[in-house]
KOLLUMMI-493330 format. One record per residue (C-alpha): residue number from 0; x, y, z. Coordinates in pm, 1 decimal. Layout:
N
nr, px, py, pz
NUM, X, Y, Z
...
REM end
This chain:
379
nr, px, py, pz
0, -245.9, -601.0, -2991.3
1, -148.2, -258.4, -2986.7
2, 183.8, -172.7, -3165.2
3, 447.5, -147.8, -2926.3
4, 615.9, 159.4, -3161.6
5, 248.8, 340.9, -3098.9
6, 294.7, 263.0, -2722.6
7, 637.8, 387.1, -2734.2
8, 562.0, 708.3, -2910.1
9, 210.4, 783.3, -2752.6
10, 366.2, 779.6, -2400.0
11, 676.0, 1021.4, -2519.1
12, 421.5, 1255.2, -2642.2
13, 279.2, 1259.8, -2318.7
14, 544.2, 1373.6, -2145.0
15, 445.5, 1706.6, -2042.5
16, 110.2, 1573.6, -1959.0
17, 265.7, 1333.9, -1741.5
18, 500.2, 1585.9, -1590.3
19, 153.5, 1837.1, -1523.7
20, -42.6, 1591.0, -1368.9
21, 218.0, 1515.6, -1143.1
22, 278.1, 1830.5, -1017.1
23, -94.0, 1866.2, -982.9
24, -184.8, 1571.2, -812.1
25, 125.8, 1624.0, -551.7
26, 11.9, 1977.3, -492.1
27, -348.3, 1882.3, -390.8
28, -284.4, 1725.0, -45.1
29, -478.7, 1405.2, 91.2
30, -338.7, 1346.4, 427.6
31, -538.7, 1028.9, 596.9
32, -900.1, 1083.7, 724.5
33, -934.7, 1405.4, 635.2
34, -1243.7, 1371.6, 398.4
35, -1250.1, 1728.9, 286.1
36, -912.5, 1732.2, 152.7
37, -965.0, 1368.3, 31.8
38, -1283.5, 1465.0, -135.4
39, -1100.2, 1735.4, -318.1
40, -864.0, 1531.5, -461.6
41, -1122.2, 1288.8, -575.3
42, -1321.7, 1553.3, -730.6
43, -963.2, 1603.2, -954.6
44, -902.7, 1216.0, -1019.3
45, -1278.6, 1159.7, -1125.7
46, -1258.9, 1419.1, -1358.3
47, -950.8, 1268.8, -1498.6
48, -1043.4, 909.8, -1521.5
49, -1385.7, 985.6, -1652.1
50, -1254.6, 1201.1, -1934.5
51, -985.0, 889.1, -2004.1
52, -1194.6, 587.2, -1982.8
53, -1507.7, 753.0, -2130.2
54, -1733.0, 613.1, -1849.5
55, -1834.6, 731.4, -1502.1
56, -1693.3, 672.1, -1200.0
57, -1868.7, 532.3, -911.2
58, -1775.9, 726.3, -600.6
59, -1812.1, 457.6, -286.4
60, -1817.9, 677.7, 36.7
61, -1732.7, 487.1, 376.5
62, -1747.1, 650.3, 688.4
63, -1690.4, 973.6, 473.9
64, -1380.8, 855.0, 285.4
65, -1453.2, 837.6, -74.4
66, -1323.9, 574.0, -304.6
67, -1357.6, 607.8, -697.0
68, -1433.2, 292.2, -925.9
69, -1458.9, 274.9, -1273.5
70, -1561.1, -83.1, -1310.9
71, -1545.7, -258.9, -1652.9
72, -1840.4, -538.7, -1737.8
73, -1577.4, -787.8, -1856.5
74, -1281.7, -699.7, -1612.6
75, -1014.6, -868.6, -1734.1
76, -764.5, -619.7, -1578.3
77, -824.9, -414.1, -1257.5
78, -546.5, -131.3, -1187.7
79, -526.6, -48.8, -825.8
80, -408.8, 240.5, -627.5
81, -446.9, 462.4, -347.1
82, -438.0, 822.3, -350.2
83, -403.5, 897.7, 7.6
84, -85.1, 984.4, 174.2
85, 89.9, 976.7, 532.6
86, 148.2, 1332.9, 561.4
87, -56.2, 1579.6, 745.7
88, -262.7, 1915.5, 592.5
89, 1.1, 2217.7, 531.0
90, 269.5, 1969.2, 489.0
91, 296.1, 2062.3, 94.0
92, 328.3, 2461.9, 224.6
93, 659.1, 2402.2, 343.5
94, 749.4, 2117.8, 101.8
95, 605.2, 2196.9, -237.3
96, 667.5, 1960.4, -556.7
97, 982.1, 2017.2, -704.4
98, 1186.1, 1888.8, -956.0
99, 1582.6, 1883.9, -970.0
100, 1821.5, 1691.2, -1225.4
101, 1518.5, 1512.8, -1318.0
102, 1423.2, 1419.7, -949.3
103, 1074.1, 1486.4, -807.5
104, 1016.4, 1564.0, -460.1
105, 705.7, 1625.0, -233.9
106, 456.3, 1458.8, -37.6
107, 309.6, 1154.2, -183.7
108, 512.8, 1189.6, -498.0
109, 649.2, 817.5, -442.3
110, 389.5, 658.1, -257.2
111, 197.0, 662.7, -501.7
112, 58.6, 962.3, -711.8
113, 361.4, 905.5, -970.0
114, 179.9, 565.1, -993.3
115, -163.7, 718.7, -1025.0
116, -64.3, 946.0, -1308.8
117, 109.8, 656.0, -1455.7
118, -201.6, 446.7, -1446.3
119, -416.2, 700.8, -1591.7
120, -175.2, 805.0, -1893.4
121, -119.6, 439.3, -1959.2
122, -484.6, 423.6, -2018.7
123, -488.5, 700.5, -2279.8
124, -262.5, 469.8, -2468.5
125, -487.7, 190.6, -2533.3
126, -727.5, 185.2, -2816.1
127, -998.3, -9.6, -2599.7
128, -1048.1, 15.8, -2212.1
129, -1382.5, -152.9, -2183.1
130, -1223.4, -434.0, -2016.4
131, -1010.0, -272.9, -1800.1
132, -1123.2, -156.3, -1443.7
133, -953.9, 118.4, -1223.2
134, -1014.6, 136.6, -834.9
135, -836.8, 441.4, -672.8
136, -915.9, 410.2, -280.2
137, -802.9, 669.8, 1.6
138, -742.5, 462.4, 312.0
139, -454.4, 245.4, 233.1
140, -199.2, 420.9, 449.1
141, -467.5, 369.6, 766.4
142, -456.6, -28.9, 689.3
143, -740.3, 11.7, 399.2
144, -1032.5, -99.4, 679.7
145, -1318.6, 26.6, 443.5
146, -1176.2, -37.0, 111.9
147, -1035.2, -410.7, 129.2
148, -1416.7, -543.8, 85.4
149, -1426.8, -369.3, -218.5
150, -1074.8, -440.3, -345.8
151, -1161.8, -814.2, -277.4
152, -1472.8, -802.0, -475.8
153, -1329.3, -600.7, -753.3
154, -1009.0, -815.3, -776.0
155, -1236.1, -1119.6, -783.6
156, -1431.8, -1060.9, -1079.4
157, -1099.4, -954.5, -1280.7
158, -820.0, -1192.4, -1436.3
159, -537.8, -996.5, -1324.3
160, -461.3, -706.7, -1131.4
161, -195.2, -427.4, -1168.4
162, -77.8, -258.8, -849.8
163, 68.9, 122.7, -873.2
164, 263.7, 126.7, -581.7
165, 612.8, 251.9, -658.5
166, 898.7, 1.9, -782.8
167, 1224.3, -41.5, -610.9
168, 1485.6, 225.8, -644.1
169, 1639.9, 38.3, -913.2
170, 1309.6, -5.4, -1102.3
171, 1238.1, -358.7, -1005.3
172, 895.1, -497.4, -990.7
173, 728.2, -631.1, -647.2
174, 711.2, -1021.0, -705.8
175, 630.3, -1071.8, -338.4
176, 528.4, -907.3, -45.6
177, 518.4, -1008.8, 343.9
178, 203.3, -1020.9, 527.3
179, 148.8, -805.7, 827.5
180, -30.9, -827.8, 1158.4
181, -72.3, -539.1, 1434.3
182, -154.7, -604.1, 1802.4
183, -277.9, -379.6, 2106.4
184, -212.1, -542.1, 2439.1
185, -347.9, -333.2, 2727.5
186, -224.0, -420.5, 3094.8
187, -462.1, -364.3, 3372.8
188, -255.4, -315.2, 3707.5
189, -333.2, -162.8, 4050.9
190, -258.9, 213.7, 4143.0
191, -101.3, 271.3, 4463.4
192, 134.5, 571.7, 4611.5
193, 462.1, 547.5, 4427.1
194, 650.2, 668.0, 4750.7
195, 460.8, 602.8, 5048.1
196, 315.5, 220.6, 4950.4
197, 429.7, 100.8, 4613.4
198, 412.4, -256.5, 4746.9
199, 26.8, -204.9, 4720.2
200, 32.2, -160.6, 4381.7
201, 72.3, -370.7, 4049.3
202, 271.1, -168.6, 3827.9
203, 161.2, -207.5, 3464.8
204, 440.0, -49.8, 3328.0
205, 673.3, -298.2, 3474.4
206, 419.6, -587.3, 3335.2
207, 458.0, -396.2, 2977.4
208, 834.7, -427.5, 3002.1
209, 805.4, -817.2, 3061.0
210, 557.8, -853.7, 2770.7
211, 789.8, -591.4, 2527.3
212, 1053.4, -883.6, 2565.3
213, 802.3, -1172.7, 2542.0
214, 653.4, -1046.0, 2223.9
215, 985.9, -952.0, 2059.2
216, 1117.5, -1291.8, 2155.6
217, 873.8, -1444.1, 1910.7
218, 1075.5, -1297.0, 1575.6
219, 1240.6, -1566.5, 1367.9
220, 1451.7, -1570.7, 1062.4
221, 1261.1, -1354.1, 790.1
222, 1012.3, -1275.1, 1066.1
223, 1010.2, -940.5, 1251.0
224, 811.7, -887.5, 1574.2
225, 845.2, -521.5, 1649.7
226, 703.0, -352.8, 1956.3
227, 633.8, 18.4, 1836.3
228, 417.4, 235.5, 2018.6
229, 380.3, 214.7, 2435.0
230, 221.7, 418.8, 2701.6
231, 205.4, 396.6, 3054.6
232, 94.8, 593.0, 3380.2
233, -37.6, 936.4, 3438.7
234, 154.5, 1095.3, 3736.5
235, 551.5, 1059.8, 3858.2
236, 431.8, 951.8, 4209.0
237, 176.5, 730.4, 4110.4
238, 195.0, 347.3, 4045.6
239, 75.7, 301.0, 3686.1
240, -285.9, 143.3, 3698.6
241, -282.7, 80.3, 3280.0
242, -47.3, 66.3, 3013.8
243, -42.4, -35.5, 2624.9
244, 189.9, -181.5, 2373.5
245, 129.2, -197.0, 1988.4
246, 320.9, -464.9, 1794.2
247, 383.8, -494.8, 1455.3
248, 439.4, -813.0, 1282.1
249, 577.1, -906.2, 919.3
250, 640.2, -1259.5, 766.8
251, 701.7, -1419.4, 408.2
252, 456.9, -1714.4, 485.1
253, 57.1, -1733.2, 637.7
254, 220.0, -2018.7, 831.0
255, 430.6, -1762.0, 1027.9
256, 201.6, -1478.9, 1074.4
257, -50.8, -1730.1, 1193.7
258, 238.7, -1868.7, 1444.0
259, 293.7, -1588.3, 1588.8
260, -28.4, -1458.5, 1595.6
261, -152.4, -1794.9, 1823.9
262, 159.3, -1696.6, 2051.4
263, 62.9, -1356.3, 2079.3
264, -275.9, -1449.0, 2194.3
265, -162.2, -1694.6, 2411.6
266, 62.4, -1459.4, 2634.6
267, 31.1, -1449.5, 2996.2
268, 100.2, -1190.8, 3264.1
269, 415.2, -1179.5, 3458.7
270, 289.1, -1007.2, 3795.9
271, 37.1, -1117.1, 4019.1
272, -262.0, -969.6, 3985.0
273, -178.1, -826.9, 3614.9
274, -463.1, -855.2, 3400.0
275, -372.1, -866.9, 3027.5
276, -596.4, -803.7, 2683.9
277, -509.3, -875.3, 2320.5
278, -644.4, -732.5, 2058.5
279, -588.9, -741.5, 1680.8
280, -447.1, -989.0, 1446.0
281, -325.3, -1052.5, 1084.6
282, -439.6, -789.8, 843.2
283, -264.8, -910.6, 534.4
284, -119.8, -1219.5, 426.3
285, 170.8, -1253.2, 226.1
286, 156.2, -1188.0, -159.6
287, 324.1, -1519.5, -279.2
288, 540.8, -1521.9, -578.4
289, 361.7, -1778.6, -811.8
290, 67.2, -1528.6, -839.1
291, 286.0, -1281.7, -990.2
292, 542.7, -1487.3, -1220.0
293, 275.1, -1505.1, -1515.8
294, 237.8, -1111.2, -1521.1
295, 589.5, -1054.5, -1427.8
296, 659.6, -1286.1, -1725.5
297, 436.0, -1072.1, -1949.5
298, 588.2, -749.1, -1808.4
299, 932.5, -873.6, -1922.8
300, 808.8, -942.6, -2250.5
301, 664.5, -614.1, -2304.2
302, 965.8, -417.7, -2211.0
303, 1160.3, -641.4, -2448.9
304, 902.9, -534.0, -2737.3
305, 917.7, -151.7, -2603.2
306, 1323.6, -205.4, -2630.4
307, 1351.0, -148.4, -2291.3
308, 1576.3, -326.3, -2022.3
309, 1370.6, -658.1, -1871.2
310, 1249.1, -547.1, -1516.0
311, 1369.1, -726.4, -1232.1
312, 1173.7, -854.7, -966.1
313, 1235.0, -811.6, -596.9
314, 1062.3, -950.0, -257.3
315, 942.5, -619.2, -78.0
316, 923.5, -632.7, 311.4
317, 647.4, -385.0, 308.4
318, 270.1, -486.7, 222.3
319, 13.4, -342.6, 24.2
320, -349.6, -393.4, -108.8
321, -172.0, -629.9, -347.6
322, -177.9, -844.5, -51.8
323, -544.4, -865.6, -56.7
324, -582.6, -967.8, -400.7
325, -314.9, -1217.7, -446.8
326, -516.4, -1372.8, -81.7
327, -813.2, -1418.0, -329.6
328, -629.6, -1614.8, -552.6
329, -611.8, -1395.2, -843.4
330, -291.9, -1295.5, -1063.0
331, -173.4, -973.6, -918.3
332, 181.8, -780.0, -1001.3
333, 273.5, -480.2, -792.2
334, 568.7, -212.1, -798.8
335, 387.8, -89.6, -1149.8
336, 466.2, 286.7, -1029.9
337, 706.9, 541.1, -998.6
338, 1102.9, 475.7, -952.3
339, 1164.1, 637.1, -664.3
340, 1215.0, 593.1, -289.8
341, 1211.2, 724.2, 71.3
342, 875.3, 663.8, 109.1
343, 694.2, 797.3, 407.2
344, 978.8, 1036.3, 478.8
345, 1117.7, 1391.1, 371.3
346, 1365.7, 1227.0, 156.2
347, 1079.6, 1081.7, -96.0
348, 1136.6, 1108.3, -429.6
349, 1043.6, 992.0, -790.8
350, 1277.0, 986.8, -1113.0
351, 1055.7, 1172.3, -1374.5
352, 1267.2, 1074.1, -1639.5
353, 1136.6, 744.5, -1604.1
354, 750.4, 842.6, -1621.8
355, 758.6, 802.0, -1979.6
356, 884.1, 462.9, -2034.9
357, 737.1, 318.7, -1719.6
358, 405.2, 443.2, -1839.3
359, 459.6, 241.1, -2200.1
360, 535.8, -50.6, -1984.4
361, 202.6, -39.9, -1797.6
362, 37.7, -1.3, -2110.9
363, 194.3, -260.3, -2313.6
364, 142.7, -512.5, -2031.0
365, -221.5, -431.1, -2003.3
366, -264.8, -497.6, -2376.1
367, -88.9, -804.7, -2346.9
368, -300.8, -981.3, -2064.7
369, -601.3, -806.5, -2284.1
370, -503.4, -1021.9, -2581.4
371, -386.1, -1300.5, -2399.6
372, -561.0, -1626.2, -2514.5
373, -618.3, -1804.4, -2213.3
374, -850.2, -1711.4, -1913.6
375, -588.8, -1686.5, -1644.8
376, -238.1, -1662.7, -1721.6
377, -76.7, -1954.4, -1564.1
378, 241.9, -2020.8, -1364.1
REM end
């Protein structure tokens, strides 16, 4: 086991490196689906990761999107992160990376470029990284459609997965996450002149309004069913012939996601001659606390050894790629990235004074997993 003092001092010695890497990574934009900019960001991360791990990355490109994987032969730990952000190209020009009174701001600084910088620097603090894999994807913000098979494959060959998504604003690690579903409901009606003979039409917008209220009524305690994007109609004097509705669902249990899924797929039209088509389904099942507790305890032990306060655990309403790794039954701990908040908003921030201690905590946790005597940490 690597000495806790060595990890602590090593992290402190890399303070400037942590700050410089975060500035460079945030300044290099990685908008969703922008293959050119994502590739440039991947180039930088590949350079850093290969130098640190001393083994080449596999660049796995799917539909033009470059994911980076440094696999380990005996993969005891997988570090998982994503380098795409929600911010369109040009955002950094009007909102550049900055640090004021220990708080860093900039597009993607919290979600989750600080986490990637901490992951890479933590690997530098370990004497032997031959059993640690690193996977950095670039489509998490759009639902991980191309990276999900890769995530699940690498998780299945690992003993534990550590995810670099941000912690809570107070620094709590994420020991449970809601699962999520996404649906698209399409309505087909019949067009007619809105002024002369509206009765000859089937108003898709009115049908959609009924369905907005119907799906929202499926919500329950702890389960949200939220209508989000709606569209209908083409001109002000035409009865809408078509309409669409997007629905976001979040729940703490698989049973709740399945209940809502059955009921949404069973909805029927309210207006005569209207036709409904329902697409979508469960995207991520919940991350359950029984899969996080063993690693959470190790993280608390590591914090004590480093002389840090024990991190608390939080139940997070949002989903991440940790939901995928937990769903394949692999011990998973999330929230090991930057201490910050405001993700997906212009108020996004990270406490840069926490970069060093959180990097040390991650390195010490990896070290404890690598030296654990059992094949899997048990609940």
